[in-house]
C-alpha positions in Angstrom: 88.3 114.2 109.7 88.2 114.2 105.9 87.3 110.8 104.0 90.6 110.8 102.3 92.4 110.9 105.9 91.0 107.7 106.6 92.3 105.9 103.7 95.8 107.4 103.0 97.7 105.0 105.5 96.2 101.9 103.3 99.0 100.2 101.5 98.3 99.2 97.9 98.9 96.0 97.3 97.8 95.6 93.7 100.1 94.9 90.5 101.2 97.8 88.9 100.7 96.1 85.5 96.8 96.4 85.5 96.2 99.2 87.7 93.9 102.1 86.2 92.6 103.8 89.2 94.3 105.0 92.5 93.4 102.8 95.6 91.7 106.2 97.0 89.4 106.5 93.9 88.4 103.0 94.2 87.6 103.4 98.0 85.6 106.5 97.5 83.7 105.1 94.5 82.9 101.5 96.5 81.9 103.5 99.7 79.5 106.0 97.9 77.8 103.4 96.0 77.3 101.1 98.8 75.8 104.1 100.8 73.4 105.0 98.0 72.1 101.3 98.4 74.0 99.1 96.0 74.3 95.5 96.9 77.1 93.2 95.4 80.2 93.8 93.5 78.4 93.5 90.1 76.4 96.7 90.8 79.5 98.5 91.9 81.4 97.2 88.8 78.4 98.6 86.6 78.4 101.9 88.3 82.0 102.6 88.3 83.0 101.0 85.1 
């Protein structure tokens, strides 16, 4: 099963006003960064931003 298949059924409850990225993009980026050894949201934000 592909990565995308695991997350396509998730409902995106974020506000449409400030949404810059699709939920699947955020999920993928977060997972890849964590698998690379990042610890905490600050590092994820720095890498993804």
